[in-house]
C-alpha positions as CSV (number, residue, x, y, z in Angstrom):
1,M,117.9,46.9,276.8
2,V,120.9,46.4,279.1
3,V,123.8,48.9,279.0
4,H,126.6,46.8,280.5
5,C,129.2,49.2,281.9
6,A,130.7,47.1,284.6
7,A,134.4,46.5,284.1
8,Y,137.7,46.0,285.9
9,T,139.2,49.3,284.9
10,D,142.4,49.5,286.9
11,V,144.6,49.5,283.8
12,D,147.9,49.3,285.7
13,R,146.8,46.7,288.2
14,S,145.4,44.5,285.4
15,E,149.0,43.7,284.5
16,S,149.6,42.2,287.9
17,E,146.1,40.8,288.4
18,P,145.2,39.5,284.9
19,E,142.9,36.8,286.2
20,K,140.7,39.5,287.8
21,A,140.6,41.6,284.7
22,Y,139.6,38.6,282.5
23,R,137.1,37.4,285.0
24,V,135.2,40.7,284.9
25,N,135.9,42.1,281.5
26,A,135.7,38.8,279.5
27,D,133.8,36.2,281.5
28,G,131.5,38.7,283.1
29,A,130.6,40.4,279.9
30,G,129.9,37.1,278.2
31,S,127.7,36.0,281.1
32,V,125.7,39.3,280.9
33,A,125.4,38.8,277.1
34,A,124.2,35.3,277.5
35,A,121.5,36.3,280.0
36,C,120.4,39.1,277.7
37,R,120.2,36.7,274.8
38,D,118.2,34.2,276.9
39,A,115.8,37.0,278.0
40,G,115.5,38.3,274.5
41,C,116.7,41.8,275.2
42,A,119.4,43.9,273.6
43,M,122.7,44.7,275.2
44,V,125.2,47.5,274.7
45,Y,128.8,46.9,275.8
46,P,131.0,50.0,275.5
47,S,134.5,49.5,274.2
48,T,137.7,51.2,275.1
49,D,140.5,52.8,273.1
50,Y,142.8,50.3,274.9
51,V,141.8,47.6,272.4
52,F,144.0,49.5,269.9
53,D,147.8,50.1,269.9
54,G,147.5,53.9,269.6
55,K,149.6,54.0,266.4
56,S,146.8,55.2,264.1
57,R,147.1,58.8,262.7
58,R,143.3,59.1,262.5
59,P,140.5,58.4,264.9
60,Y,139.7,54.7,265.2
61,R,136.6,53.2,263.6
62,E,134.6,50.1,264.5
63,G,136.1,48.1,261.6
64,D,139.7,48.8,262.5
65,T,141.8,45.8,263.5
66,P,142.3,45.7,267.3
67,A,145.8,45.3,268.7
68,P,145.8,45.7,272.5
69,L,149.1,46.3,274.2
70,G,148.2,45.2,277.7
71,V,146.0,43.0,279.8
72,Y,143.2,45.6,280.2
73,G,142.7,46.1,276.5
74,A,143.0,42.4,275.8
75,S,140.5,41.5,278.4
76,K,138.0,44.1,277.1
77,L,138.5,42.8,273.6
78,E,137.9,39.2,274.7
79,G,134.7,40.5,276.4
80,E,133.6,42.1,273.1
81,D,134.2,38.8,271.3
82,A,132.2,36.9,274.0
83,C,129.3,39.3,273.6
84,A,129.4,38.9,269.9
85,R,129.3,35.1,270.2
86,R,126.2,35.4,272.5
87,R,124.1,37.8,270.5
88,P,120.6,36.7,269.5
89,G,120.5,33.8,267.1
90,T,123.8,32.3,268.4
91,S,124.3,29.5,270.9
């Protein structure tokens, strides 16, 4: 099992350096997920509350619709999507 915690986490700087945030949080996470798939091992990719807009009156749940307000949250969400596309049984 791989627990993939690497991320471009400078939320404020992500706005002025979106290419770096997407390279690490989206492309990097997808690459790790593909390597895990190819090796036949499981992967955990922690999310962030930044994938939501903060308007909910209750704690967020996995099935809630994401609505990131900035580059950091959007890049992390794209990383989640990349990981989901590369899970075992997908190409």
